[in-house]
MIROVO-535534 format. One record per residue: residue number from 1; x, y, z of N, C-alpha, C, O, CB in turn. Coordinates in steps of 0.1 Angstrom, whole numbers, plus 5000, padded with zeros to 4 digits. Last residue first. Glycine has a CB too. Layout:
N
> num,npx,npy,npz,capx,capy,capz,cpx,cpy,cpz,opx,opy,opz,cbpx,cbpy,cbpz
> NUM,X,Y,Z,X,Y,Z,X,Y,Z,X,Y,Z,X,Y,Z $
...
***
This chain:
211
> num,npx,npy,npz,capx,capy,capz,cpx,cpy,cpz,opx,opy,opz,cbpx,cbpy,cbpz
> 211,8002,0981,5592,7991,0974,5593,7978,0983,5592,7967,0978,5592,7991,0967,5606 $
> 210,8024,0999,5587,8019,0992,5576,8007,0985,5579,8001,0981,5569,8027,0983,5570 $
> 209,8032,1005,5613,8028,1016,5604,8021,1009,5591,8012,1014,5586,8041,1026,5599 $
> 208,8043,0982,5623,8029,0987,5629,8022,0996,5619,8010,0996,5617,8031,0995,5642 $
> 207,8065,0980,5610,8056,0970,5608,8043,0974,5613,8033,0971,5606,8059,0958,5615 $
> 206,8078,1003,5614,8073,1003,5603,8064,0992,5601,8055,0993,5592,8082,1004,5594 $
> 205,8079,1022,5642,8080,1009,5639,8072,1008,5626,8060,1012,5626,8073,1000,5650 $
> 204,8098,1054,5641,8086,1045,5643,8089,1032,5640,8100,1029,5635,8075,1048,5636 $
> 203,8115,1074,5636,8119,1065,5646,8107,1055,5650,8107,1049,5660,8124,1074,5659 $
> 202,8113,1090,5616,8103,1094,5629,8107,1086,5638,8103,1088,5649,8088,1093,5628 $
> 201,8123,1075,5596,8130,1089,5600,8123,1094,5613,8129,1102,5621,8129,1103,5587 $
> 200,8102,1056,5592,8116,1052,5596,8124,1063,5603,8130,1062,5614,8125,1047,5584 $
> 199,8083,1071,5580,8080,1065,5595,8094,1060,5600,8096,1061,5612,8068,1051,5594 $
> 198,8094,1076,5556,8090,1087,5564,8089,1084,5580,8092,1091,5589,8078,1091,5560 $
> 197,8099,1050,5544,8110,1060,5546,8107,1071,5557,8115,1074,5565,8114,1067,5533 $
> 196,8072,1042,5543,8082,1035,5551,8094,1041,5555,8100,1039,5566,8086,1025,5546 $
> 195,8061,1059,5528,8056,1058,5539,8066,1053,5548,8068,1058,5558,8046,1052,5540 $
> 194,8076,1054,5503,8076,1066,5509,8070,1066,5524,8076,1074,5532,8069,1076,5499 $
> 193,8067,1027,5498,8080,1031,5501,8083,1043,5507,8092,1044,5516,8088,1030,5491 $
> 192,8040,1032,5492,8043,1024,5503,8059,1026,5509,8061,1027,5521,8040,1010,5499 $
> 191,8043,1047,5468,8036,1054,5479,8039,1047,5493,8039,1053,5504,8021,1055,5476 $
> 190,8056,1031,5451,8063,1042,5456,8056,1050,5468,8063,1057,5476,8065,1051,5444 $
> 189,8034,1011,5448,8046,1006,5455,8054,1020,5459,8059,1021,5470,8055,0996,5443 $
> 188,8018,1029,5435,8012,1023,5450,8026,1018,5455,8030,1021,5467,7998,1008,5448 $
> 187,8031,1033,5412,8026,1044,5421,8024,1039,5435,8028,1045,5444,8013,1051,5416 $
> 186,8030,1007,5401,8043,1012,5405,8041,1025,5415,8049,1028,5424,8052,1016,5391 $
> 185,8004,0987,5414,8011,0997,5403,8024,1001,5409,8027,0999,5421,8003,1011,5399 $
> 184,7998,0970,5432,7990,0969,5421,7998,0976,5410,7999,0971,5398,7976,0974,5423 $
> 183,8018,0952,5454,8013,0966,5450,8009,0963,5437,8014,0955,5430,8025,0979,5451 $
> 182,8033,0931,5463,8018,0929,5461,8012,0943,5454,8001,0943,5448,8009,0926,5477 $
> 181,8057,0942,5470,8055,0931,5459,8042,0930,5454,8040,0927,5442,8060,0918,5463 $
> 180,8052,0956,5492,8056,0963,5479,8056,0954,5467,8054,0958,5455,8071,0968,5480 $
> 179,8045,0938,5509,8035,0947,5505,8039,0956,5492,8031,0962,5485,8031,0956,5517 $
> 178,8068,0922,5513,8057,0918,5506,8047,0926,5502,8040,0922,5493,8053,0910,5511 $
> 177,8082,0942,5526,8087,0939,5513,8076,0933,5504,8074,0937,5493,8097,0929,5514 $
> 176,8068,0945,5550,8071,0955,5541,8074,0952,5528,8069,0957,5518,8082,0962,5545 $
> 175,8074,0918,5559,8059,0920,5554,8060,0935,5547,8052,0937,5538,8047,0919,5567 $
> 174,8101,0917,5563,8096,0908,5554,8081,0914,5550,8078,0914,5538,8096,0894,5561 $
> 173,8115,0951,5567,8109,0940,5573,8102,0930,5563,8097,0936,5553,8100,0944,5583 $
> 172,8145,0960,5549,8130,0962,5555,8125,0950,5561,8131,0940,5560,8119,0966,5543 $
> 171,8170,0974,5535,8169,0963,5545,8155,0968,5552,8155,0977,5560,8184,0963,5555 $
> 170,8168,0978,5500,8168,0983,5512,8163,0971,5524,8155,0962,5521,8159,0995,5512 $
> 169,8166,0964,5474,8178,0965,5481,8178,0969,5496,8186,0964,5503,8185,0974,5474 $
> 168,8138,0965,5465,8148,0952,5465,8159,0952,5474,8162,0942,5482,8155,0950,5451 $
> 167,8131,0992,5468,8124,0983,5473,8130,0968,5472,8126,0961,5481,8113,0984,5466 $
> 166,8152,1001,5450,8153,1005,5464,8143,0994,5471,8148,0989,5480,8149,1020,5466 $
> 165,8143,0991,5426,8158,0987,5431,8156,0989,5445,8159,0980,5452,8170,0996,5424 $
> 164,8119,1001,5423,8121,0988,5423,8135,0984,5429,8136,0974,5436,8119,0983,5410 $
> 163,8125,1030,5420,8116,1025,5430,8119,1010,5432,8121,1006,5443,8100,1027,5426 $
> 162,8143,1030,5396,8147,1035,5408,8138,1030,5421,8144,1027,5431,8147,1048,5406 $
> 161,8130,1017,5376,8143,1008,5379,8147,1016,5395,8153,1010,5403,8158,1011,5365 $
> 160,8108,1033,5373,8104,1019,5377,8119,1014,5382,8119,1006,5392,8097,1009,5363 $
> 159,8118,1058,5363,8109,1056,5377,8110,1042,5382,8111,1039,5394,8093,1060,5374 $
> 158,8153,1056,5354,8138,1059,5351,8132,1054,5364,8137,1047,5373,8132,1050,5337 $
> 157,8181,1074,5367,8175,1061,5367,8161,1064,5364,8156,1073,5370,8177,1053,5380 $
> 156,8193,1099,5373,8191,1095,5361,8184,1083,5359,8179,1082,5347,8202,1093,5356 $
> 155,8196,1100,5402,8189,1112,5395,8185,1107,5380,8175,1111,5375,8198,1126,5394 $
> 154,8210,1078,5407,8198,1076,5412,8189,1089,5404,8177,1088,5400,8198,1077,5428 $
> 153,8234,1083,5396,8227,1075,5390,8213,1074,5393,8205,1071,5385,8233,1064,5391 $
> 152,8240,1104,5415,8238,1108,5399,8232,1096,5393,8224,1099,5384,8252,1112,5391 $
> 151,8244,1092,5437,8232,1098,5437,8232,1104,5420,8222,1110,5416,8232,1110,5449 $
> 150,8253,1060,5448,8258,1070,5435,8245,1078,5434,8235,1072,5429,8263,1062,5419 $
> 149,8256,1060,5484,8250,1055,5469,8257,1065,5461,8263,1075,5464,8232,1055,5467 $
> 148,8256,1051,5517,8260,1057,5507,8255,1052,5493,8251,1041,5491,8272,1056,5510 $
> 147,8242,1053,5551,8245,1044,5539,8250,1055,5527,8247,1067,5529,8231,1035,5535 $
> 146,8235,1058,5577,8248,1059,5573,8252,1049,5561,8261,1041,5561,8256,1057,5585 $
> 145,8207,1063,5583,8213,1049,5584,8229,1047,5580,8235,1037,5580,8203,1041,5574 $
> 144,8207,1090,5578,8203,1083,5591,8208,1071,5594,8212,1068,5605,8190,1083,5593 $
> 143,8214,1092,5551,8222,1100,5562,8221,1092,5576,8231,1089,5583,8217,1116,5565 $
> 142,8192,1077,5540,8205,1072,5538,8215,1080,5548,8224,1073,5553,8210,1073,5524 $
> 141,8173,1096,5547,8169,1081,5554,8184,1077,5551,8190,1073,5561,8155,1070,5545 $
> 140,8178,1119,5532,8178,1119,5549,8178,1105,5553,8185,1102,5563,8164,1126,5556 $
> 139,8176,1109,5507,8189,1114,5512,8189,1113,5528,8197,1108,5536,8194,1129,5506 $
> 138,8149,1104,5505,8156,1093,5505,8173,1096,5512,8181,1089,5518,8156,1089,5489 $
> 137,8138,1131,5505,8137,1122,5516,8147,1112,5516,8153,1110,5527,8124,1116,5517 $
> 136,8152,1138,5482,8157,1145,5494,8150,1136,5505,8158,1132,5514,8152,1162,5495 $
> 135,8140,1121,5462,8155,1121,5464,8158,1126,5476,8167,1119,5483,8163,1128,5455 $
> 134,8113,1131,5465,8115,1118,5468,8131,1116,5471,8134,1111,5482,8110,1109,5457 $
> 133,8116,1158,5453,8110,1156,5467,8114,1141,5472,8118,1141,5484,8094,1157,5465 $
> 132,8124,1151,5428,8133,1157,5437,8129,1157,5452,8137,1157,5461,8135,1170,5432 $
> 131,8102,1134,5417,8115,1129,5420,8124,1136,5429,8131,1130,5437,8122,1128,5408 $
> 130,8072,1127,5422,8080,1139,5425,8094,1135,5429,8098,1133,5440,8073,1148,5437 $
> 129,8050,1110,5403,8062,1109,5411,8069,1123,5411,8071,1130,5401,8071,1098,5404 $
> 128,8029,1106,5386,8026,1116,5399,8039,1118,5406,8040,1127,5414,8014,1109,5411 $
> 127,8033,1090,5369,8031,1101,5364,8032,1111,5374,8035,1123,5372,8019,1100,5357 $
> 126,8053,1064,5365,8044,1068,5376,8044,1081,5373,8055,1087,5373,8049,1066,5390 $
> 125,8055,1034,5344,8057,1048,5347,8049,1053,5357,8038,1048,5358,8056,1055,5336 $
> 124,8067,1002,5336,8057,1009,5341,8063,1024,5343,8075,1025,5345,8051,1002,5355 $
> 123,8077,0988,5305,8081,0992,5318,8071,1002,5324,8066,1010,5316,8093,0998,5317 $
> 122,8054,0962,5291,8066,0974,5289,8069,0979,5303,8063,0973,5312,8060,0989,5279 $
> 121,8044,0931,5303,8045,0943,5294,8056,0950,5294,8067,0945,5296,8035,0951,5296 $
> 120,8041,0913,5321,8048,0908,5309,8051,0920,5300,8059,0919,5291,8039,0896,5302 $
> 119,8027,0924,5341,8041,0921,5343,8048,0919,5330,8059,0923,5329,8043,0908,5350 $
> 118,8000,0924,5333,8007,0936,5331,8022,0935,5332,8029,0942,5325,8002,0946,5339 $
> 117,7991,0898,5344,7994,0901,5329,8003,0910,5325,8011,0908,5316,7984,0905,5323 $
> 116,7983,0890,5369,7995,0897,5367,8000,0898,5354,8012,0898,5351,8004,0892,5374 $
> 115,7963,0871,5375,7964,0886,5378,7974,0895,5377,7974,0906,5382,7962,0888,5390 $
> 114,7973,0847,5363,7964,0856,5354,7961,0869,5361,7957,0878,5354,7950,0849,5351 $
> 113,7990,0826,5373,7997,0839,5367,7986,0852,5364,7990,0864,5363,8005,0835,5352 $
> 112,7994,0803,5395,7983,0811,5387,7989,0822,5386,7993,0829,5395,7969,0812,5392 $
> 111,8009,0772,5402,8008,0787,5403,7996,0793,5394,7990,0786,5386,8023,0794,5399 $
> 110,8020,0746,5423,8011,0748,5413,8008,0763,5414,8006,0768,5425,7997,0738,5415 $
> 109,8056,0744,5435,8040,0748,5438,8035,0749,5423,8042,0752,5413,8038,0764,5446 $
> 108,8083,0725,5452,8074,0729,5438,8060,0733,5442,8054,0727,5450,8073,0717,5427 $
> 107,8112,0726,5469,8097,0728,5468,8093,0732,5454,8099,0740,5447,8093,0738,5479 $
> 106,8138,0697,5467,8133,0713,5469,8119,0713,5467,8113,0703,5464,8139,0723,5458 $
> 105,8141,0673,5463,8145,0678,5475,8140,0693,5478,8140,0698,5489,8158,0675,5476 $
> 104,8112,0656,5447,8124,0665,5447,8127,0669,5462,8118,0669,5471,8122,0679,5438 $
> 103,8092,0640,5448,8105,0634,5454,8114,0644,5453,8125,0642,5458,8110,0622,5446 $
> 102,8063,0656,5461,8071,0651,5451,8082,0644,5456,8082,0641,5468,8075,0661,5442 $
> 101,8033,0678,5463,8041,0666,5468,8050,0659,5457,8046,0656,5446,8031,0655,5475 $
> 100,8030,0710,5456,8030,0698,5451,8040,0688,5460,8052,0690,5462,8033,0699,5438 $
> 99,8010,0737,5473,8023,0730,5471,8023,0717,5466,8015,0709,5471,8031,0728,5483 $
> 98,7988,0756,5453,7991,0745,5463,8006,0741,5460,8012,0742,5449,7981,0732,5462 $
> 97,7988,0784,5442,7974,0775,5444,7977,0765,5455,7969,0765,5465,7971,0767,5430 $
> 96,8004,0813,5445,8005,0800,5447,7991,0794,5450,7984,0799,5459,8015,0798,5458 $
> 95,8005,0837,5419,8000,0833,5431,8000,0817,5432,7997,0809,5423,7985,0839,5433 $
> 94,8032,0858,5406,8022,0847,5405,8017,0843,5418,8023,0846,5428,8029,0835,5399 $
> 93,8048,0882,5385,8045,0876,5398,8034,0866,5395,8029,0865,5384,8040,0888,5409 $
> 92,8075,0877,5359,8060,0880,5364,8058,0876,5378,8065,0867,5383,8050,0871,5355 $
> 91,8104,0881,5358,8095,0880,5347,8079,0883,5350,8072,0890,5343,8096,0867,5342 $
> 90,8136,0894,5367,8122,0892,5370,8112,0890,5358,8113,0898,5348,8117,0905,5378 $
> 89,8164,0873,5365,8158,0885,5357,8141,0883,5361,8134,0873,5357,8162,0885,5339 $
> 88,8189,0863,5387,8175,0861,5380,8170,0876,5376,8171,0887,5381,8164,0854,5392 $
> 87,8221,0851,5386,8212,0863,5384,8198,0860,5380,8196,0855,5369,8218,0871,5374 $
> 86,8244,0832,5406,8233,0832,5395,8226,0849,5394,8229,0857,5403,8219,0820,5399 $
> 85,8271,0813,5417,8265,0825,5417,8256,0829,5404,8261,0829,5393,8276,0835,5420 $
> 84,8273,0781,5432,8269,0789,5420,8266,0804,5426,8261,0806,5436,8254,0782,5413 $
> 83,8297,0759,5444,8288,0768,5445,8283,0775,5433,8291,0775,5423,8291,0775,5453 $
> 82,8321,0742,5442,8307,0738,5436,8296,0746,5438,8285,0742,5434,8303,0727,5440 $
> 81,8347,0753,5445,8339,0744,5456,8325,0739,5452,8319,0733,5460,8338,0752,5470 $
> 80,8348,0773,5424,8360,0760,5427,8352,0750,5436,8353,0738,5433,8375,0767,5437 $
> 79,8317,0784,5414,8329,0786,5422,8336,0773,5422,8330,0762,5419,8326,0790,5436 $
> 78,8301,0792,5382,8304,0783,5393,8317,0785,5400,8327,0788,5393,8303,0769,5388 $
> 77,8277,0814,5375,8290,0809,5374,8290,0802,5385,8284,0804,5396,8300,0820,5372 $
> 76,8249,0827,5352,8255,0819,5364,8269,0816,5362,8274,0815,5350,8248,0806,5366 $
> 75,8222,0845,5340,8236,0844,5343,8239,0835,5355,8232,0836,5366,8241,0857,5344 $
> 74,8196,0841,5340,8201,0847,5329,8216,0848,5329,8223,0851,5319,8195,0861,5328 $
> 73,8168,0825,5351,8181,0826,5352,8188,0830,5339,8186,0824,5328,8185,0813,5357 $
> 72,8138,0845,5354,8147,0835,5346,8161,0835,5350,8166,0846,5352,8147,0838,5332 $
> 71,8116,0844,5383,8127,0851,5374,8135,0841,5366,8138,0830,5371,8137,0859,5384 $
> 70,8084,0853,5395,8094,0842,5390,8105,0849,5383,8103,0860,5377,8087,0831,5379 $
> 69,8074,0860,5429,8077,0866,5416,8086,0857,5409,8096,0852,5415,8083,0880,5418 $
> 68,8044,0855,5449,8058,0855,5445,8061,0861,5432,8052,0866,5425,8063,0840,5445 $
> 67,8018,0850,5473,8022,0859,5463,8040,0860,5461,8047,0865,5470,8016,0874,5467 $
> 66,8013,0838,5496,8009,0834,5485,8014,0840,5472,8013,0834,5461,7996,0834,5485 $
> 65,8043,0828,5517,8033,0840,5512,8027,0835,5501,8034,0827,5495,8039,0855,5508 $
> 64,8045,0796,5532,8049,0807,5522,8038,0816,5522,8026,0814,5526,8052,0801,5507 $
> 63,8058,0781,5561,8046,0786,5554,8049,0798,5545,8056,0808,5549,8034,0790,5565 $
> 62,8077,0773,5579,8079,0773,5565,8068,0775,5558,8069,0770,5546,8084,0762,5562 $
> 61,8061,0781,5602,8068,0768,5602,8071,0765,5585,8066,0755,5580,8058,0756,5611 $
> 60,8067,0815,5613,8059,0804,5608,8069,0791,5605,8081,0792,5606,8051,0807,5594 $
> 59,8078,0840,5613,8076,0834,5626,8067,0820,5623,8060,0815,5632,8068,0845,5637 $
> 58,8067,0855,5585,8075,0854,5596,8069,0846,5608,8057,0845,5611,8078,0869,5601 $
> 57,8062,0832,5556,8057,0840,5567,8067,0841,5577,8074,0832,5579,8046,0836,5574 $
> 56,8090,0833,5531,8081,0827,5541,8074,0836,5550,8079,0847,5552,8088,0818,5548 $
> 55,8087,0847,5497,8092,0849,5511,8083,0840,5521,8071,0841,5520,8092,0865,5515 $
> 54,8097,0834,5467,8088,0837,5477,8093,0838,5491,8102,0830,5496,8079,0826,5477 $
> 53,8106,0831,5434,8110,0837,5447,8099,0840,5455,8091,0848,5451,8118,0849,5445 $
> 52,8108,0804,5410,8099,0813,5418,8105,0818,5432,8108,0809,5441,8086,0805,5421 $
> 51,8127,0804,5381,8127,0799,5396,8118,0812,5402,8119,0824,5401,8144,0798,5404 $
> 50,8130,0791,5347,8122,0801,5357,8122,0794,5372,8119,0783,5374,8107,0804,5352 $
> 49,8136,0780,5323,8146,0785,5333,8141,0795,5343,8147,0804,5347,8157,0791,5325 $
> 48,8122,0772,5299,8118,0782,5306,8128,0789,5315,8129,0802,5316,8108,0778,5312 $
> 47,8128,0742,5298,8128,0752,5285,8128,0767,5290,8135,0775,5283,8113,0749,5275 $
> 46,8152,0731,5319,8140,0733,5314,8139,0743,5302,8149,0749,5298,8132,0736,5324 $
> 45,8179,0728,5329,8173,0719,5319,8162,0723,5314,8159,0718,5303,8171,0705,5324 $
> 44,8180,0747,5348,8187,0749,5337,8185,0739,5324,8189,0741,5312,8201,0749,5341 $
> 43,8165,0734,5368,8159,0747,5360,8166,0747,5350,8159,0745,5340,8160,0762,5366 $
> 42,8181,0714,5376,8168,0711,5371,8163,0723,5363,8157,0722,5353,8157,0706,5382 $
> 41,8201,0729,5389,8204,0719,5379,8190,0715,5370,8191,0714,5358,8209,0706,5387 $
> 40,8186,0743,5409,8192,0751,5396,8195,0740,5386,8193,0743,5374,8205,0760,5400 $
> 39,8180,0722,5424,8168,0729,5419,8173,0738,5406,8166,0740,5396,8163,0739,5430 $
> 38,8204,0713,5434,8197,0704,5427,8184,0711,5419,8180,0706,5408,8192,0693,5436 $
> 37,8209,0737,5448,8220,0732,5437,8212,0724,5429,8213,0726,5417,8233,0725,5441 $
> 36,8191,0733,5467,8188,0744,5457,8200,0742,5446,8198,0746,5434,8190,0761,5466 $
> 35,8201,0710,5480,8187,0709,5476,8184,0719,5466,8177,0717,5457,8178,0711,5488 $
> 34,8226,0719,5490,8224,0708,5482,8209,0706,5474,8208,0701,5463,8226,0697,5490 $
> 33,8232,0754,5491,8227,0743,5498,8223,0732,5487,8216,0735,5477,8216,0747,5507 $
> 32,8241,0774,5472,8251,0767,5479,8245,0754,5486,8252,0744,5487,8258,0777,5489 $
> 31,8240,0804,5456,8234,0790,5457,8243,0782,5462,8255,0783,5458,8230,0784,5443 $
> 30,8233,0836,5458,8243,0827,5460,8237,0814,5464,8230,0814,5474,8253,0832,5469 $
> 29,8219,0859,5432,8217,0849,5446,8230,0841,5446,8236,0839,5436,8203,0838,5445 $
> 28,8207,0890,5421,8217,0882,5424,8215,0873,5435,8211,0877,5446,8229,0888,5425 $
> 27,8180,0900,5402,8183,0897,5417,8195,0887,5416,8193,0876,5410,8170,0891,5426 $
> 26,8165,0926,5384,8174,0916,5386,8180,0915,5399,8184,0925,5406,8184,0917,5376 $
> 25,8133,0934,5370,8144,0937,5377,8154,0924,5379,8150,0913,5377,8140,0944,5391 $
> 24,8112,0927,5356,8120,0935,5349,8132,0941,5358,8139,0950,5354,8111,0945,5343 $
> 23,8090,0921,5388,8093,0923,5370,8103,0931,5365,8104,0943,5369,8081,0928,5362 $
> 22,8111,0918,5416,8102,0923,5407,8104,0921,5394,8115,0920,5388,8100,0934,5408 $
> 21,8121,0902,5446,8124,0901,5431,8110,0906,5424,8099,0900,5426,8130,0885,5425 $
> 20,8135,0900,5477,8125,0905,5468,8129,0907,5455,8140,0913,5452,8119,0917,5473 $
> 19,8142,0886,5506,8148,0884,5491,8137,0890,5483,8127,0882,5482,8152,0867,5486 $
> 18,8132,0884,5530,8138,0897,5528,8144,0897,5513,8150,0907,5509,8149,0900,5539 $
> 17,8136,0848,5531,8131,0860,5538,8140,0872,5534,8152,0872,5533,8132,0858,5554 $
> 16,8129,0825,5507,8141,0833,5513,8135,0847,5517,8130,0856,5509,8153,0834,5502 $
> 15,8124,0798,5488,8118,0806,5499,8132,0812,5507,8141,0806,5511,8108,0796,5509 $
> 14,8121,0791,5457,8131,0794,5465,8127,0803,5476,8127,0815,5474,8140,0798,5457 $
> 13,8103,0764,5438,8103,0779,5446,8115,0779,5455,8119,0769,5460,8089,0781,5456 $
> 12,8095,0757,5405,8105,0754,5417,8104,0767,5424,8105,0778,5419,8121,0751,5412 $
> 11,8062,0757,5394,8074,0763,5395,8082,0757,5406,8076,0753,5416,8072,0778,5396 $
> 10,8035,0749,5368,8044,0747,5381,8057,0753,5381,8064,0754,5370,8046,0731,5384 $
> 9,8028,0758,5344,8019,0755,5357,8024,0752,5370,8019,0753,5381,8011,0743,5354 $
> 8,8048,0785,5329,8045,0771,5334,8035,0771,5343,8032,0780,5349,8056,0764,5339 $
> 7,8042,0806,5301,8044,0805,5314,8039,0791,5319,8029,0786,5315,8037,0816,5321 $
> 6,8035,0812,5276,8050,0805,5277,8051,0801,5292,8060,0793,5296,8063,0817,5272 $
> 5,8013,0824,5273,8012,0810,5272,8026,0804,5275,8028,0792,5276,8006,0806,5257 $
> 4,8023,0851,5279,8015,0844,5291,8012,0829,5286,8008,0821,5295,8000,0852,5294 $
> 3,8056,0854,5269,8041,0855,5269,8034,0848,5278,8039,0839,5285,8036,0853,5257 $
> 2,8087,0868,5276,8077,0859,5278,8062,0863,5274,8057,0874,5277,8078,0855,5291 $
> 1,8112,0880,5252,8101,0884,5263,8092,0872,5263,8088,0866,5252,8092,0897,5259 $
***
């Protein structure tokens, strides 16, 4: 487990729209662009093996959101044609202070971790979570979207794994994903997700709803 003192001042960042990583969750990635292959190679040589996942602002010229989440490379495998399949284990969110100029092909940022000390702790719980009601709403959403899932696993998953997995896996707008990343607590993230599901079932524009 990481301690605050173990976290680096700078991070390589991987800008990817719609890719959400949360603390204690896992994100599989397919790495194939030369600059990100170089990033991974440097990451694996580092002591911490951390990569910062950050979403670019929609309709911007590669401008990044200020809040991202760092993940540690815990699994990787190489394909015959030189690509990598990796898994990041979410460690902590961070705030970008500035982007560093340098000679790397990929982007690096100076970051601040201090607002997210609780990310390094134990699993979060949501005391007000009404699982049966939430799963009923989720089943309506899945039916409307023609999606399938393992409902037994959904019922047995702990609060944090359930909410965070859905936040990461569902196809939502970039800004909706960012709102859930920046949520101060699991309960707040669950409320945002519930609002998005309810509004989607009404046929509304979730982007307008979240403003």
